[in-house]
Each structure stands twice: as structure tokens, then as C-alpha cells.
N, C-alpha and C positions, 0 to 999 in steps of 0.2 A: 087801622087795619093791622093785624098782627104780621110780623115779618114773614113767617112761613106761608101765609096766604098770599102775600105780595110776591114772594119768589115763585110760587106755583103759578100765579097769574102771568108773570113775565115769561116763564118757561112755556106756558100754554100759547101765548101770543107768538113766540118765536117758532114753536113747532107748527102752529097753524099757518104762519107765513111760509115756512119751508115746504109744507105739503102743498100749499097753493102754487108756489113757484114751480115745484116739481111737476105738478099736474099740468100747468100751463106750458112748460117747456116740453113735456112728454107728448102733448097734443100738437106740438109744432105751431103754437099760437105766436103770431108776430109780436115783437116787443111793443110796437106802437099800439096795438089793440090792448095789450095788457096795461099800458100806461093810461090809455083813455078810460078803461074800466075802473082803474084805481082812482083817477081824478074825478070821475063821475060819482063814484061811491063816496069819496071825501066831500064833494060838494053837497050831495044829498044829506049826509050826516050833519054837515055844518048848517044847512038850511032847516033841518028838523030840530035843532036845539031850541030849548025853551028860553026865550030871551027875557022873560018877566021874573026871573029868580032874583031874590035879594041877596047879593053877595056880601053885604055888610053884616048880616046877622050871624 
């Protein structure tokens, strides 16, 4: 991946996280609810991974 694309990807992730946190705190969502949603999404992504990929190739 070329460096400019990588840097744009990093900036997009940081901006997405900032907007998400701003929206959650603007809506007065409790931090516990935000943490549970984050952990649930991480668990779903982890379980959705393809485990049959060959990493040696």
C-alpha cells in the first residue's frame, strides 16, 4: 500500500472515531453503554473472520 493511501486511511479512522465519540457524548449516552457497544462490535468482527486463510503463502 502506498504511503499516501496509508496516511489517508489513518486520518479517516481517527476522524471517524472522533465523530462517533462526539455523537455519543452529545446524546448523553452513558460510558458503560458505549463500552458495551464497542466490545460487542469487536467480538462480532473477531468471530466473523475467515479462519481458513493460509498465512504461509
